[in-house]
DRENTORKOL-3810 file (N, C-alpha, C; in nm, 4 decimals):
REM DRENTORKOL-3810
@n.u->2.8994; n.v->-4.5876; n.w->10.3644; ca.u->2.8693; ca.v->-4.5180; ca.w->10.2419; c.u->2.7519; c.v->-4.5812; c.w->10.1726
@n.u->2.6777; n.v->-4.4972; n.w->10.1060; ca.u->2.5623; ca.v->-4.5467; ca.w->10.0317; c.u->2.5942; c.v->-4.5448; c.w->9.8830
@n.u->2.5449; n.v->-4.6422; n.w->9.8153; ca.u->2.5680; ca.v->-4.6500; ca.w->9.6705; c.u->2.4691; c.v->-4.5601; c.w->9.5975
@n.u->2.5170; n.v->-4.4910; n.w->9.4979; ca.u->2.4310; ca.v->-4.4016; ca.w->9.4186; c.u->2.3787; c.v->-4.4814; c.w->9.2999
@n.u->2.2472; n.v->-4.4845; n.w->9.2891; ca.u->2.1831; ca.v->-4.5573; ca.w->9.1803; c.u->2.1497; c.v->-4.4556; c.w->9.0700
@n.u->2.2145; n.v->-4.4688; n.w->8.9529; ca.u->2.1934; ca.v->-4.3736; ca.w->8.8424; c.u->2.0638; c.v->-4.3982; c.w->8.7680
@n.u->2.0003; n.v->-4.5136; n.w->8.7870; ca.u->1.8779; ca.v->-4.5440; ca.w->8.7139; c.u->1.7591; c.v->-4.4654; c.w->8.7664
@n.u->1.7634; n.v->-4.4261; n.w->8.8883; ca.u->1.6507; ca.v->-4.3517; ca.w->8.9457; c.u->1.6737; c.v->-4.2023; c.w->8.9300
@n.u->1.5683; n.v->-4.1346; n.w->8.8849; ca.u->1.5753; ca.v->-3.9895; ca.w->8.8745; c.u->1.4961; c.v->-3.9308; c.w->8.9892
@n.u->1.5506; n.v->-3.8253; n.w->9.0430; ca.u->1.4796; ca.v->-3.7571; ca.w->9.1505; c.u->1.3717; c.v->-3.6713; c.w->9.0887
@n.u->1.2555; n.v->-3.6650; n.w->9.1487; ca.u->1.1507; ca.v->-3.5787; ca.w->9.0943; c.u->1.1934; c.v->-3.4320; c.w->9.1051
@n.u->1.1516; n.v->-3.3563; n.w->8.9997; ca.u->1.1853; ca.v->-3.2145; ca.w->8.9977; c.u->1.0925; c.v->-3.1374; c.w->9.0892
@n.u->1.1400; n.v->-3.0235; n.w->9.1289; ca.u->1.0575; ca.v->-2.9351; ca.w->9.2107; c.u->0.9407; c.v->-2.8872; c.w->9.1241
@n.u->0.8270; n.v->-2.8562; n.w->9.1814; ca.u->0.7094; ca.v->-2.8143; ca.w->9.1033; c.u->0.7358; c.v->-2.6925; c.w->9.0143
@n.u->0.8120; n.v->-2.5963; n.w->9.0607; ca.u->0.8403; ca.v->-2.4775; ca.w->8.9778; c.u->0.9250; c.v->-2.5142; c.w->8.8558
@n.u->1.0212; n.v->-2.5997; n.w->8.8770; ca.u->1.1078; ca.v->-2.6433; ca.w->8.7672; c.u->1.0284; c.v->-2.7302; c.w->8.6697
@n.u->0.9400; n.v->-2.8144; n.w->8.7200; ca.u->0.8563; ca.v->-2.8990; ca.w->8.6328; c.u->0.7650; c.v->-2.8123; c.w->8.5466
@n.u->0.7072; n.v->-2.7067; n.w->8.6028; ca.u->0.6229; ca.v->-2.6139; ca.w->8.5256; c.u->0.7046; c.v->-2.5454; c.w->8.4161
@n.u->0.8246; n.v->-2.5036; n.w->8.4510; ca.u->0.9121; ca.v->-2.4385; ca.w->8.3549; c.u->0.9512; c.v->-2.5357; c.w->8.2426
@n.u->0.9789; n.v->-2.6598; n.w->8.2760; ca.u->1.0126; ca.v->-2.7612; ca.w->8.1759; c.u->0.8962; c.v->-2.7841; c.w->8.0802
@n.u->0.7743; n.v->-2.7919; n.w->8.1319; ca.u->0.6563; ca.v->-2.8119; ca.w->8.0465; c.u->0.6369; c.v->-2.6929; c.w->7.9520
@n.u->0.6588; n.v->-2.5716; n.w->8.0020; ca.u->0.6470; ca.v->-2.4526; ca.w->7.9162; c.u->0.7508; c.v->-2.4566; c.w->7.8046
@n.u->0.8713; n.v->-2.4971; n.w->7.8384; ca.u->0.9775; ca.v->-2.5038; ca.w->7.7386; c.u->0.9467; c.v->-2.6107; c.w->7.6328
@n.u->0.8940; n.v->-2.7250; n.w->7.6749; ca.u->0.8577; ca.v->-2.8302; ca.w->7.5795; c.u->0.7450; c.v->-2.7814; c.w->7.4896
@n.u->0.6468; n.v->-2.7139; n.w->7.5469; ca.u->0.5357; ca.v->-2.6600; ca.w->7.4679; c.u->0.5879; c.v->-2.5570; c.w->7.3672
@n.u->0.6783; n.v->-2.4682; n.w->7.4101; ca.u->0.7380; ca.v->-2.3695; ca.w->7.3209; c.u->0.8158; c.v->-2.4387; c.w->7.2076
@n.u->0.8872; n.v->-2.5442; n.w->7.2397; ca.u->0.9623; ca.v->-2.6197; ca.w->7.1399; c.u->0.8678; c.v->-2.6806; c.w->7.0363
@n.u->0.7586; n.v->-2.7410; n.w->7.0812; ca.u->0.6619; ca.v->-2.8026; ca.w->6.9896; c.u->0.5986; c.v->-2.6963; c.w->6.8998
@n.u->0.5629; n.v->-2.5819; n.w->6.9565; ca.u->0.5004; ca.v->-2.4750; ca.w->6.8780; c.u->0.5986; c.v->-2.4207; c.w->6.7745
@n.u->0.7223; n.v->-2.3971; n.w->6.8136; ca.u->0.8194; ca.v->-2.3420; ca.w->6.7186; c.u->0.8528; c.v->-2.4421; c.w->6.6081
@n.u->0.8605; n.v->-2.5701; n.w->6.6412; ca.u->0.8843; ca.v->-2.6711; ca.w->6.5370; c.u->0.7652; c.v->-2.6762; c.w->6.4413
@n.u->0.6447; n.v->-2.6644; n.w->6.4936; ca.u->0.5255; ca.v->-2.6629; ca.w->6.4083; c.u->0.5259; c.v->-2.5439; c.w->6.3137
@n.u->0.5626; n.v->-2.4266; n.w->6.3647; ca.u->0.5681; ca.v->-2.3067; ca.w->6.2794; c.u->0.6750; c.v->-2.3231; c.w->6.1718
@n.u->0.7884; n.v->-2.3793; n.w->6.2080; ca.u->0.8951; ca.v->-2.4021; ca.w->6.1105; c.u->0.8490; c.v->-2.4998; c.w->6.0018
@n.u->0.7770; n.v->-2.6029; n.w->6.0388; ca.u->0.7286; ca.v->-2.7006; ca.w->5.9414; c.u->0.6276; c.v->-2.6358; c.w->5.8450
@n.u->0.5372; n.v->-2.5532; n.w->5.9004; ca.u->0.4387; ca.v->-2.4849; ca.w->5.8151; c.u->0.5118; c.v->-2.3912; c.w->5.7187
@n.u->0.6126; n.v->-2.3189; n.w->5.7677; ca.u->0.6891; ca.v->-2.2295; ca.w->5.6806; c.u->0.7635; c.v->-2.3052; c.w->5.5720
@n.u->0.8231; n.v->-2.4157; n.w->5.6075; ca.u->0.8941; ca.v->-2.4978; ca.w->5.5098; c.u->0.7984; c.v->-2.5511; c.w->5.4034
@n.u->0.6810; n.v->-2.5949; n.w->5.4449; ca.u->0.5812; ca.v->-2.6436; ca.w->5.3489; c.u->0.5369; c.v->-2.5308; c.w->5.2549
@n.u->0.5219; n.v->-2.4096; n.w->5.3078; ca.u->0.4821; ca.v->-2.2956; ca.w->5.2241; c.u->0.5901; c.v->-2.2648; c.w->5.1201
@n.u->0.7164; n.v->-2.2657; n.w->5.1608; ca.u->0.8250; ca.v->-2.2392; ca.w->5.0665; c.u->0.8312; c.v->-2.3474; c.w->4.9596
@n.u->0.8223; n.v->-2.4730; n.w->4.9977; ca.u->0.8243; ca.v->-2.5813; ca.w->4.8991; c.u->0.7044; c.v->-2.5733; c.w->4.8049
@n.u->0.5886; n.v->-2.5386; n.w->4.8590; ca.u->0.4701; ca.v->-2.5223; ca.w->4.7745; c.u->0.4886; c.v->-2.4102; c.w->4.6735
@n.u->0.5493; n.v->-2.2979; n.w->4.7162; ca.u->0.5740; ca.v->-2.1864; ca.w->4.6245; c.u->0.6715; c.v->-2.2274; c.w->4.5150
@n.u->0.7739; n.v->-2.3038; n.w->4.5496; ca.u->0.8705; ca.v->-2.3485; ca.w->4.4494; c.u->0.8038; c.v->-2.4398; c.w->4.3464
@n.u->0.7244; n.v->-2.5329; n.w->4.3926; ca.u->0.6540; ca.v->-2.6234; ca.w->4.3006; c.u->0.5576; c.v->-2.5453; c.w->4.2122
@n.u->0.4879; n.v->-2.4465; n.w->4.2686; ca.u->0.3946; ca.v->-2.3647; ca.w->4.1910; c.u->0.4688; c.v->-2.2876; c.w->4.0822
@n.u->0.5814; n.v->-2.2257; n.w->4.1174; ca.u->0.6572; ca.v->-2.1481; ca.w->4.0193; c.u->0.7078; c.v->-2.2374; c.w->3.9063
@n.u->0.7576; n.v->-2.3536; n.w->3.9409; ca.u->0.8097; ca.v->-2.4441; ca.w->3.8387; c.u->0.6968; c.v->-2.4898; c.w->3.7457
@n.u->0.5828; n.v->-2.5254; n.w->3.8026; ca.u->0.4723; ca.v->-2.5720; ca.w->3.7179; c.u->0.4140; c.v->-2.4580; c.w->3.6358
@n.u->0.4080; n.v->-2.3367; n.w->3.6915; ca.u->0.3557; ca.v->-2.2223; ca.w->3.6165; c.u->0.4490; c.v->-2.1875; c.w->3.5010
@n.u->0.5802; n.v->-2.1950; n.w->3.5258; ca.u->0.6763; ca.v->-2.1641; ca.w->3.4205; c.u->0.6681; c.v->-2.2674; c.w->3.3085
@n.u->0.6573; n.v->-2.3941; n.w->3.3424; ca.u->0.6492; ca.v->-2.4969; ca.w->3.2382; c.u->0.5167; c.v->-2.4870; c.w->3.1632
@n.u->0.4098; n.v->-2.4504; n.w->3.2317; ca.u->0.2800; ca.v->-2.4313; ca.w->3.1658; c.u->0.2863; c.v->-2.3148; c.w->3.0679
@n.u->0.3502; n.v->-2.2040; n.w->3.1085; ca.u->0.3627; ca.v->-2.0885; ca.w->3.0198; c.u->0.4475; c.v->-2.1226; c.w->2.8980
@n.u->0.5542; n.v->-2.1986; n.w->2.9173; ca.u->0.6389; ca.v->-2.2388; ca.w->2.8050; c.u->0.5616; c.v->-2.3306; c.w->2.7105
@n.u->0.4806; n.v->-2.4193; n.w->2.7670; ca.u->0.4006; ca.v->-2.5093; ca.w->2.6846; c.u->0.2987; c.v->-2.4297; c.w->2.6029
@n.u->0.2342; n.v->-2.3299; n.w->2.6642; ca.u->0.1376; ca.v->-2.2476; ca.w->2.5917; c.u->0.2068; c.v->-2.1647; c.w->2.4842
@n.u->0.3251; n.v->-2.1107; n.w->2.5176; ca.u->0.3976; ca.v->-2.0288; ca.w->2.4209; c.u->0.4374; c.v->-2.1107; c.w->2.2995
@n.u->0.4846; n.v->-2.2334; n.w->2.3214; ca.u->0.5219; ca.v->-2.3169; ca.w->2.2081; c.u->0.3991; c.v->-2.3568; c.w->2.1266
@n.u->0.2866; n.v->-2.3780; n.w->2.1935; ca.u->0.1639; ca.v->-2.4121; ca.w->2.1211; c.u->0.1149; c.v->-2.2937; c.w->2.0392
@n.u->0.1259; n.v->-2.1735; n.w->2.0935; ca.u->0.0829; ca.v->-2.0540; ca.w->2.0205; c.u->0.1734; c.v->-2.0312; c.w->1.9011
@n.u->0.3045; n.v->-2.0469; n.w->1.9225; ca.u->0.3982; ca.v->-2.0274; ca.w->1.8122; c.u->0.3777; c.v->-2.1284; c.w->1.7010
@n.u->0.3453; n.v->-2.2498; n.w->1.7367; ca.u->0.3289; ca.v->-2.3544; ca.w->1.6355; c.u->0.1955; c.v->-2.3434; c.w->1.5629
@n.u->0.0900; n.v->-2.3048; n.w->1.6313; ca.u->-0.0437; ca.v->-2.3014; ca.w->1.5722; c.u->-0.1046; c.v->-2.1628; c.w->1.5799
@n.u->-0.0263; n.v->-2.0602; n.w->1.5543; ca.u->-0.0775; ca.v->-1.9236; ca.w->1.5601; c.u->-0.1902; c.v->-1.9076; c.w->1.4592
@n.u->-0.3034; n.v->-1.8457; n.w->1.5017; ca.u->-0.4177; ca.v->-1.8368; ca.w->1.4124; c.u->-0.3919; c.v->-1.7533; c.w->1.2869
@n.u->-0.2949; n.v->-1.6606; n.w->1.2932; ca.u->-0.2689; ca.v->-1.5759; ca.w->1.1783; c.u->-0.1727; c.v->-1.6380; c.w->1.0790
@n.u->-0.1128; n.v->-1.7488; n.w->1.1108; ca.u->-0.0130; ca.v->-1.8095; ca.w->1.0237; c.u->-0.0753; c.v->-1.9243; c.w->0.9460
@n.u->-0.0732; n.v->-1.9151; n.w->0.8125; ca.u->-0.1264; ca.v->-2.0266; ca.w->0.7344; c.u->-0.0319; c.v->-2.1457; c.w->0.7450
@n.u->-0.0834; n.v->-2.2595; n.w->0.7799; ca.u->-0.0003; ca.v->-2.3777; ca.w->0.7962; c.u->-0.0261; c.v->-2.4809; c.w->0.6867
@n.u->-0.1209; n.v->-2.4555; n.w->0.6017; ca.u->-0.1495; ca.v->-2.5538; ca.w->0.4981; c.u->-0.0444; c.v->-2.5462; c.w->0.3879
@n.u->-0.0101; n.v->-2.6585; n.w->0.3317; ca.u->0.0889; ca.v->-2.6604; ca.w->0.2237; c.u->0.0351; c.v->-2.5892; c.w->0.1001
@n.u->0.1260; n.v->-2.5311; n.w->0.0249; ca.u->0.0867; ca.v->-2.4667; ca.w->-0.0998; c.u->0.0408; c.v->-2.3234; c.w->-0.0842
@n.u->0.0617; n.v->-2.2616; n.w->0.0318; ca.u->0.0239; ca.v->-2.1211; ca.w->0.0500; c.u->0.1028; c.v->-2.0351; c.w->-0.0471
@n.u->0.0329; n.v->-1.9463; n.w->-0.1173; ca.u->0.0987; ca.v->-1.8566; ca.w->-0.2124; c.u->0.0511; c.v->-1.7144; c.w->-0.1852
@n.u->0.1400; n.v->-1.6329; n.w->-0.1336; ca.u->0.1085; ca.v->-1.4917; ca.w->-0.1127; c.u->0.1781; c.v->-1.4080; c.w->-0.2183
@n.u->0.1449; n.v->-1.2788; n.w->-0.2216; ca.u->0.2039; ca.v->-1.1933; ca.w->-0.3243; c.u->0.2307; c.v->-1.0562; c.w->-0.2645
@n.u->0.3530; n.v->-1.0061; n.w->-0.2890; ca.u->0.3903; ca.v->-0.8707; ca.w->-0.2489; c.u->0.4255; c.v->-0.7961; c.w->-0.3770
@n.u->0.3509; n.v->-0.6893; n.w->-0.4028; ca.u->0.3762; ca.v->-0.6099; ca.w->-0.5235; c.u->0.4774; c.v->-0.5006; c.w->-0.4912
@n.u->0.5945; n.v->-0.5090; n.w->-0.5548; ca.u->0.6986; ca.v->-0.4087; ca.w->-0.5383; c.u->0.7124; c.v->-0.3307; c.w->-0.6686
@n.u->0.7518; n.v->-0.2033; n.w->-0.6584; ca.u->0.7717; ca.v->-0.1254; ca.w->-0.7813; c.u->0.8811; c.v->-0.1860; c.w->-0.8703
@n.u->0.8759; n.v->-0.1544; n.w->-0.9987; ca.u->0.9709; ca.v->-0.2064; ca.w->-1.0969; c.u->1.1129; c.v->-0.1651; c.w->-1.0598
@n.u->1.2053; n.v->-0.2597; n.w->-1.0636; ca.u->1.3458; ca.v->-0.2316; ca.w->-1.0369; c.u->1.3829; c.v->-0.2400; c.w->-0.8891
@n.u->1.2890; n.v->-0.2742; n.w->-0.8031; ca.u->1.3175; ca.v->-0.2857; ca.w->-0.6591; c.u->1.4003; c.v->-0.4096; c.w->-0.6325
@n.u->1.4851; n.v->-0.3991; n.w->-0.5316; ca.u->1.5642; ca.v->-0.5155; ca.w->-0.4920; c.u->1.5450; c.v->-0.5399; c.w->-0.3427
@n.u->1.5367; n.v->-0.6657; n.w->-0.3083; ca.u->1.5245; ca.v->-0.7041; ca.w->-0.1673; c.u->1.6656; c.v->-0.7215; c.w->-0.1124
@n.u->1.6991; n.v->-0.6397; n.w->-0.0114; ca.u->1.8327; ca.v->-0.6424; ca.w->0.0469; c.u->1.8439; c.v->-0.7570; c.w->0.1467
@n.u->1.7434; n.v->-0.7707; n.w->0.2343; ca.u->1.7461; ca.v->-0.8791; ca.w->0.3329; c.u->1.6040; c.v->-0.9097; c.w->0.3776
@n.u->1.5886; n.v->-1.0258; n.w->0.4386; ca.u->1.4590; ca.v->-1.0669; ca.w->0.4924; c.u->1.4780; c.v->-1.1254; c.w->0.6314
@n.u->1.3695; n.v->-1.1235; n.w->0.7070; ca.u->1.3705; ca.v->-1.1840; ca.w->0.8398; c.u->1.2289; c.v->-1.2341; c.w->0.8683
@n.u->1.2200; n.v->-1.3527; n.w->0.9269; ca.u->1.0907; ca.v->-1.4139; ca.w->0.9562; c.u->1.0696; c.v->-1.4182; c.w->1.1062
@n.u->0.9524; n.v->-1.3748; n.w->1.1526; ca.u->0.9184; ca.v->-1.3802; ca.w->1.2946; c.u->0.7744; c.v->-1.4271; c.w->1.3064
@n.u->0.7560; n.v->-1.5543; n.w->1.3395; ca.u->0.6206; ca.v->-1.6075; ca.w->1.3545; c.u->0.5464; c.v->-1.5995; c.w->1.2228
@n.u->0.4428; n.v->-1.5169; n.w->1.2186; ca.u->0.3615; ca.v->-1.5033; ca.w->1.0994; c.u->0.3921; c.v->-1.3792; c.w->1.0192
@n.u->0.5036; n.v->-1.3100; n.w->1.0487; ca.u->0.5391; ca.v->-1.1875; ca.w->0.9778; c.u->0.6759; c.v->-1.2013; c.w->0.9131
@n.u->0.6893; n.v->-1.1375; n.w->0.7968; ca.u->0.8175; ca.v->-1.1319; ca.w->0.7264; c.u->0.8583; c.v->-0.9852; c.w->0.7182
@n.u->0.9818; n.v->-0.9559; n.w->0.7580; ca.u->1.0364; ca.v->-0.8214; ca.w->0.7434; c.u->1.1226; c.v->-0.8195; c.w->0.6188
@n.u->1.0896; n.v->-0.7294; n.w->0.5270; ca.u->1.1651; ca.v->-0.7164; ca.w->0.4023; c.u->1.2368; c.v->-0.5822; c.w->0.4031
@n.u->1.3679; n.v->-0.5850; n.w->0.3818; ca.u->1.4454; ca.v->-0.4632; ca.w->0.3640; c.u->1.4588; c.v->-0.4458; c.w->0.2137
@n.u->1.3927; n.v->-0.3422; n.w->0.1614; ca.u->1.3807; ca.v->-0.3264; ca.w->0.0158; c.u->1.4463; c.v->-0.1954; c.w->-0.0272
@n.u->1.5192; n.v->-0.1997; n.w->-0.1392; ca.u->1.5771; ca.v->-0.0786; ca.w->-0.2002; c.u->1.4939; c.v->-0.0486; c.w->-0.3248
@n.u->1.4263; n.v->0.0682; n.w->-0.3233; ca.u->1.3371; ca.v->0.1065; ca.w->-0.4332; c.u->1.4008; c.v->0.2251; c.w->-0.5061
@n.u->1.4195; n.v->0.2136; n.w->-0.6384; ca.u->1.4808; ca.v->0.3246; ca.w->-0.7127; c.u->1.3951; c.v->0.4511; c.w->-0.7036
@n.u->1.4589; n.v->0.5632; n.w->-0.6711; ca.u->1.3891; ca.v->0.6915; ca.w->-0.6614; c.u->1.3223; c.v->0.7146; c.w->-0.5265
@n.u->1.3070; n.v->0.6102; n.w->-0.4431; ca.u->1.2410; ca.v->0.6261; ca.w->-0.3130; c.u->1.3332; c.v->0.5906; c.w->-0.1958
@n.u->1.4485; n.v->0.5339; n.w->-0.2232; ca.u->1.5414; ca.v->0.4973; ca.w->-0.1170; c.u->1.5126; c.v->0.3577; c.w->-0.0640
@n.u->1.5427; n.v->0.3400; n.w->0.0641; ca.u->1.5251; ca.v->0.2091; ca.w->0.1266; c.u->1.4049; c.v->0.2109; c.w->0.2194
@n.u->1.3345; n.v->0.0989; n.w->0.2214; ca.u->1.2158; ca.v->0.0855; ca.w->0.3074; c.u->1.2181; c.v->-0.0511; c.w->0.3757
@n.u->1.1532; n.v->-0.0555; n.w->0.4896; ca.u->1.1295; ca.v->-0.1814; ca.w->0.5602; c.u->0.9807; c.v->-0.2119; c.w->0.5478
@n.u->0.9487; n.v->-0.3284; n.w->0.4964; ca.u->0.8095; ca.v->-0.3692; ca.w->0.4803; c.u->0.7829; c.v->-0.4885; c.w->0.5710
@n.u->0.6751; n.v->-0.4817; n.w->0.6471; ca.u->0.6341; ca.v->-0.5944; ca.w->0.7314; c.u->0.5134; c.v->-0.6588; c.w->0.6627
@n.u->0.5338; n.v->-0.7815; n.w->0.6196; ca.u->0.4307; ca.v->-0.8553; ca.w->0.5469; c.u->0.3735; c.v->-0.9620; c.w->0.6396
@n.u->0.2409; n.v->-0.9638; n.w->0.6550; ca.u->0.1736; ca.v->-1.0622; ca.w->0.7393; c.u->0.1293; c.v->-1.1804; c.w->0.6540
@n.u->0.1761; n.v->-1.2992; n.w->0.6916; ca.u->0.1352; ca.v->-1.4188; ca.w->0.6187; c.u->-0.0124; c.v->-1.4492; c.w->0.6406
@n.u->-0.0610; n.v->-1.4233; n.w->0.7606; ca.u->-0.2003; ca.v->-1.4532; ca.w->0.7925; c.u->-0.2979; c.v->-1.3638; c.w->0.7187
@n.u->-0.2597; n.v->-1.2358; n.w->0.7014; ca.u->-0.3485; ca.v->-1.1411; ca.w->0.6333; c.u->-0.3160; c.v->-1.1275; c.w->0.4850
@n.u->-0.2023; n.v->-1.1833; n.w->0.4427; ca.u->-0.1575; ca.v->-1.1781; ca.w->0.3028; c.u->-0.1498; c.v->-1.0349; c.w->0.2525
@n.u->-0.0884; n.v->-0.9465; n.w->0.3322; ca.u->-0.0738; ca.v->-0.8071; ca.w->0.2903; c.u->0.0409; c.v->-0.7421; c.w->0.3709
@n.u->0.0873; n.v->-0.6291; n.w->0.3219; ca.u->0.1884; ca.v->-0.5510; ca.w->0.3927; c.u->0.1171; c.v->-0.4752; c.w->0.5031
@n.u->0.1574; n.v->-0.4958; n.w->0.6266; ca.u->0.0880; ca.v->-0.4316; ca.w->0.7393; c.u->0.1619; c.v->-0.3103; c.w->0.7926
@n.u->0.2881; n.v->-0.2917; n.w->0.7535; ca.u->0.3619; ca.v->-0.1735; ca.w->0.7980; c.u->0.4726; c.v->-0.1423; c.w->0.6979
@n.u->0.4961; n.v->-0.0111; n.w->0.6791; ca.u->0.6029; ca.v->0.0357; ca.w->0.5922; c.u->0.6817; c.v->0.1416; c.w->0.6680
@n.u->0.8155; n.v->0.1256; n.w->0.6697; ca.u->0.9023; ca.v->0.2202; ca.w->0.7368; c.u->1.0063; c.v->0.2671; c.w->0.6368
@n.u->1.0168; n.v->0.4002; n.w->0.6216; ca.u->1.1155; ca.v->0.4565; ca.w->0.5312; c.u->1.2471; c.v->0.4732; c.w->0.6051
@n.u->1.3564; n.v->0.4260; n.w->0.5437; ca.u->1.4890; ca.v->0.4358; ca.w->0.6032; c.u->1.5600; c.v->0.5523; c.w->0.5369
@n.u->1.5969; n.v->0.6520; n.w->0.6159; ca.u->1.6674; ca.v->0.7698; ca.w->0.5607; c.u->1.8153; c.v->0.7585; c.w->0.5842
END
Protein backbone atom coordinates (compact mmCIF):
# COMPACT_ATOMS: atom_id res chain seq x y z
CA UNK A 1 0.00 0.00 0.00
CA UNK A 2 1.05 3.51 -0.68
CA UNK A 3 0.61 6.32 1.78
CA UNK A 4 -1.54 9.25 0.67
CA UNK A 5 0.13 12.58 1.27
CA UNK A 6 -2.53 15.28 1.90
CA UNK A 7 -0.03 18.14 1.61
CA UNK A 8 0.37 17.74 -2.11
CA UNK A 9 -2.36 18.90 -4.43
CA UNK A 10 -2.78 17.36 -7.80
CA UNK A 11 -2.74 19.86 -10.64
CA UNK A 12 -6.13 20.56 -12.16
CA UNK A 13 -6.98 19.74 -15.71
CA UNK A 14 -6.56 22.74 -18.06
CA UNK A 15 -10.32 23.08 -18.67
CA UNK A 16 -11.07 23.09 -14.96
CA UNK A 17 -8.23 25.57 -14.30
CA UNK A 18 -9.69 27.94 -16.94
CA UNK A 19 -13.12 27.63 -15.36
CA UNK A 20 -11.67 28.33 -11.89
CA UNK A 21 -9.92 31.49 -13.15
CA UNK A 22 -13.17 32.72 -14.74
CA UNK A 23 -15.04 32.12 -11.50
CA UNK A 24 -12.39 33.99 -9.47
CA UNK A 25 -12.50 36.88 -11.94
CA UNK A 26 -16.33 36.95 -11.72
CA UNK A 27 -16.09 36.94 -7.91
CA UNK A 28 -13.64 39.88 -7.91
CA UNK A 29 -15.81 41.87 -10.35
CA UNK A 30 -19.01 41.27 -8.38
CA UNK A 31 -17.35 42.20 -5.08
CA UNK A 32 -16.05 45.39 -6.72
CA UNK A 33 -19.53 46.30 -7.97
CA UNK A 34 -21.00 45.64 -4.53
CA UNK A 35 -18.37 47.88 -2.90
CA UNK A 36 -19.05 50.71 -5.38
CA UNK A 37 -22.80 50.37 -4.71
CA UNK A 38 -22.29 50.40 -0.96
CA UNK A 39 -20.11 53.51 -1.22
CA UNK A 40 -22.80 55.24 -3.32
CA UNK A 41 -25.51 54.45 -0.76
CA UNK A 42 -23.36 55.66 2.15
CA UNK A 43 -22.47 58.81 0.22
CA UNK A 44 -26.18 59.50 -0.43
CA UNK A 45 -26.98 59.05 3.26
CA UNK A 46 -24.22 61.44 4.33
CA UNK A 47 -25.34 63.97 1.69
CA UNK A 48 -28.97 63.84 2.86
CA UNK A 49 -28.00 64.25 6.50
CA UNK A 50 -25.70 67.20 5.79
CA UNK A 51 -28.24 68.84 3.45
CA UNK A 52 -30.98 68.49 6.06
CA UNK A 53 -28.83 69.98 8.81
CA UNK A 54 -27.74 72.81 6.49
CA UNK A 55 -31.38 73.61 5.65
CA UNK A 56 -32.31 73.60 9.34
CA UNK A 57 -29.37 75.89 10.10
CA UNK A 58 -30.45 78.32 7.35
CA UNK A 59 -34.07 78.19 8.48
CA UNK A 60 -33.14 79.03 12.06
CA UNK A 61 -30.88 81.85 10.85
CA UNK A 62 -33.66 83.27 8.67
CA UNK A 63 -36.17 83.04 11.50
CA UNK A 64 -33.83 84.75 13.94
CA UNK A 65 -32.59 87.52 11.62
CA UNK A 66 -35.46 87.96 9.18
CA UNK A 67 -34.95 91.22 7.28
CA UNK A 68 -38.57 92.29 7.78
CA UNK A 69 -38.53 91.89 11.55
CA UNK A 70 -37.22 94.80 13.61
CA UNK A 71 -34.86 93.41 16.21
CA UNK A 72 -33.73 96.62 17.84
CA UNK A 73 -35.02 97.33 21.33
CA UNK A 74 -37.65 100.00 21.75
CA UNK A 75 -39.57 99.31 18.52
CA UNK A 76 -42.94 101.06 18.68
CA UNK A 77 -45.55 100.34 16.03
CA UNK A 78 -49.12 101.57 15.86
CA UNK A 79 -52.36 99.97 14.69
CA UNK A 80 -55.30 102.34 14.38
CA UNK A 81 -58.57 100.59 15.23
CA UNK A 82 -62.01 102.20 15.18
CA UNK A 83 -63.45 103.48 18.47
CA UNK A 84 -64.93 100.74 20.65
CA UNK A 85 -63.07 97.87 18.92
CA UNK A 86 -61.91 94.97 21.02
CA UNK A 87 -59.11 92.55 20.30
CA UNK A 88 -60.41 89.01 20.77
CA UNK A 89 -57.12 87.16 20.25
CA UNK A 90 -53.64 87.54 18.81
CA UNK A 91 -51.08 85.26 17.25
CA UNK A 92 -47.45 85.93 16.33
CA UNK A 93 -45.69 84.28 13.37
CA UNK A 94 -42.19 85.51 12.61
CA UNK A 95 -42.58 89.15 11.64
CA UNK A 96 -46.40 89.17 11.43
CA UNK A 97 -49.10 89.52 14.07
CA UNK A 98 -52.61 88.18 13.46
CA UNK A 99 -55.25 90.17 15.31
CA UNK A 100 -58.80 88.88 15.71
CA UNK A 101 -60.76 92.10 16.21
CA UNK A 102 -64.45 92.73 16.99
CA UNK A 103 -65.51 96.11 15.54
CA UNK A 104 -68.92 97.55 16.50
CA UNK A 105 -71.19 97.83 13.45
CA UNK A 106 -68.74 95.92 11.20
CA UNK A 107 -68.56 92.50 12.86
CA UNK A 108 -65.35 90.55 13.30
CA UNK A 109 -62.20 90.92 11.23
CA UNK A 110 -58.78 89.33 11.06
CA UNK A 111 -55.96 91.82 10.61
CA UNK A 112 -52.43 90.79 9.65
CA UNK A 113 -49.96 93.38 10.89
CA UNK A 114 -46.37 93.32 9.59
CA UNK A 115 -43.76 94.38 12.12
CA UNK A 116 -41.21 95.00 9.38
CA UNK A 117 -43.48 97.28 7.36
CA UNK A 118 -45.28 98.75 10.41
CA UNK A 119 -48.69 98.49 8.74
CA UNK A 120 -51.69 96.19 8.30
CA UNK A 121 -50.95 94.08 5.23
CA UNK A 122 -54.17 92.06 5.07
CA UNK A 123 -57.75 92.33 6.32
CA UNK A 124 -60.22 89.44 6.34
CA UNK A 125 -63.87 89.89 7.25
CA UNK A 126 -65.34 87.05 9.33
CA UNK A 127 -69.04 86.45 8.62
